[in-house]
N, C-alpha and C positions, 0 to 999 in steps of 0.2 A: 331313912333322908329322906327330902322336901327341898324343891326346887322351886320354891315358892321368895323367888330376890324377885330384881328391880324387871319388871316384862311393857319396855317403855312402845312396844309392833303392840300390845295388846292394848294396852292405855289408852293411844290412839285410835283403834278402833271401837272403845270403849266410848271415848269422848264423840267420836263423828270429827266427819270430814267439813269445814264451815265454808270453803272451797273448792274449786274443782284446782286450786294451787293446792290446797291443805293433802289431795287424793295425792297429789301429783308427788307431795316432799316423804308421803307414808313409801310410796313406786319406792321410789327412791331406796327408801333404809330397806325397804323387804327386798330390795334384788339385791345385796351383800347381806342377808341375814340368812341362819338355817329352821325349819321353821320345822315340826315333831308332826309326824305323821306318827298311824298304825297299821302293822304289818298283819299278817292272816298269821305265816310265822315266821321263827327267825331270818333274815337277811343270807345269802347264800346263791347259788347257780340256778338258772336254771325258770323254772317255773318259780321260786323263790329267791327272785331275783328283785328289786323291789321298786324294778319298773311296775311286772305282774303282779306282784304280792298285797296291792294296796289295800286298803279295807275299801268300803264303798255304804253308804248306808242308803236306804231305800224311804221313798217317801209312799205314803195310801197312793197316791196321784199321779205315780208308776214314775218320777224323777227319780233321779240314783247320783248322787252327787261324795267325793272323795271328802272325807275329818282332816282338817288340818289345826294345829291348834297352839300357839305363840308362847306355852308349857305347858309344861303335862298337866301339871294343877289345870289347867283348863278343861283339857279331854279326863273321859271318863275315871272314877276314883278306883277301878281295877278292869284287868280287859281278860278273859278269858281265856286258857291252855289251848294253844300256842301262841296266841297272839301276842303282840309285844312292842314297846314307844322303839323310834327310832328318828334322829334328827339328819337333819338333809339335806342340802345347800337350796334354796328355795324356787331360784334358777334353772337345774341341773334337773332337777324334781319336775318342771315345769318343758323343760324342755326335750326330753330323757324322754316324756308320755305320750303318748297320741293327748289331743289334746282335748280333755274331758273335766266333767260341770265340781272343782275348785271350790270349800267354803272353810273360810280361818275362823278358830273358832265358833263352832257349829252349837253348844252348848250356852256360852255364856249370851246372859242377853242380849248386845247389840256381836252379828257376825257379822263380816266380809266379807261377799264372794268373789270371786278371779273372773268379773265378764270379759265381755271383748274388748272393748277400753285400756282395762288394768292386763289381760295378757297381752296385747298390741306392746303397752306402754314396754311390759318387763321386756320382752321379745329386743324391743330396741334397746334396750340398758340390754343385755345378756351381748348384741352384737360389737356396740363400744367399748367392747370391757375384754383390755387383750388379753386379763388376766382368765378370761372365764374359760372352762373346757380344758384346760391345762393340769393336770397333779400330778404325783410324783407317782412313777411310775416307770419301769426297767428301759427305755427308751424311751421318755418325757425329757426337756430341756432342763428339769428343774433340778438344785446341786444343791446337796446335804454341806450342811456346816456346824461348824461347832458352835457355841453357843458365844453371846456376847458378855463379859463381867458383868454392865450395868444387869442383867436377868440374877444375877442372888436373892434379892429380894425376894421373886416369885416366887425360882427352886426352894424357898425356904419357909417360904406361904404351904407351899406344896405340901412340901413335907411333914413339916408340920403337923398338918391334914393328914396325909396317911397315917402317921408315928398315931395321936389322937384314936384312931375312925378303924385303923386294920383291915383300913379296904382294900390299899393298892400291895402289889409283895416288889412290884419295881416299876421305874422310871425312869425314862430317858427325857431330856430337851434338849432342841437341837432349832438351828436356821434352815427355811430353804429358800434357794435365793433361784429368781428367774434369769435368765441375758438378760432380756428385757430390763434396762436399769429403772423406765420408768416405774418398775411394779414391785411396791413394796414387800420385801420378805415375809415370809409367815412364820412364826414361832409355834412349834409341835413341842406341845405334852405329848409324849408315846408313852401306853401307861400297859404293860402285859394285865392284861384283864378283860372278858366279854366286855362285848359294847352294852348298857344301859343307860339309855336318853336320862334320864337322872343323875346317874353320877355325870355322863357329861355337865352339866348341864353347872353342877357344886364345882365341879376345875373350873370349869369357863369363870363362875362369880368368884372364888379365891385371887386367878391371876385377873382380872380387871381390880379387884378391890386389892390388890397388892402393884395397882402401876398399871398393865395394860389399858387395850382396848380387845373388844371381842372385836371388830372387822381383821384383825394380823395373827390370832390368836386361836387354834383348834386344838385339840382333841381327838388322838388317833388309836386306837385299839389294839394291839398287834396283833393277836391273834385271825384276822380279818385283813391285815394288812399286809401281804408278801414285798411290797415294794417298804415298806418303809423295811423293813428289818433285814429286807438287804443294804437298803440305806447306812441304820445303821452297824452291821457289819462289815458293811464298805468304810465306813469314817472310822469304824477301830470305838467306838462311843460305850465309854462307862455309865450303867445309869448310875444317876446321881444320887436317888433314894433306887436299896434294900433291905427286905425287912432281914432284919437281923435274927440267924439262926437262934432257934429254942434250943437251950441243954438243960 
């Protein structure tokens, strides 16, 4: 698989910022986006938690940076085992870790460092976002609901890809609604597969090509998401795709 899809954040960094307003526009987009990080080992509890598990790169002058990428194609072509790519929400990454030096696309001709100015701007955007920090869990205010019929073209496009590639055994689609009606619902594709950043990027691309926008769509990998498994069970939701049993 490849994630060589439209990469607007990376393209903005490549083009540079002609003014402070140009950088502000970029940070506004970055605040609603996910970003690719490298973990020393697959995410899990304790020291495997992404907050403690981020790879740092050291330079000869003693500086250490956390490398981030707008797509996996911007990162190293191969990672030494057990290191892995993971896609995380940019604001959650910044606010759940102690302030560190983050550099986006450090291997590209043009890189972007999260400066004090950028860090404070992103913090302000997080404080103004009523949705940020509220994720589906057993005690969260999110409500799981059946998907709207208008999502059929998206489900059809995804199921066609599942059939042609054979990567997914089972998939669900549903909506997450927040009690604050000003917060738009999130469309969730939940797949019964281990997390892979490249797979996540491919599924987002397919859904966006079928009519969704990336800021209203998220991919959930059920083996790592007990709250989503509980929500699906409570809704008694049937999968919209299940690989036919071999005969």
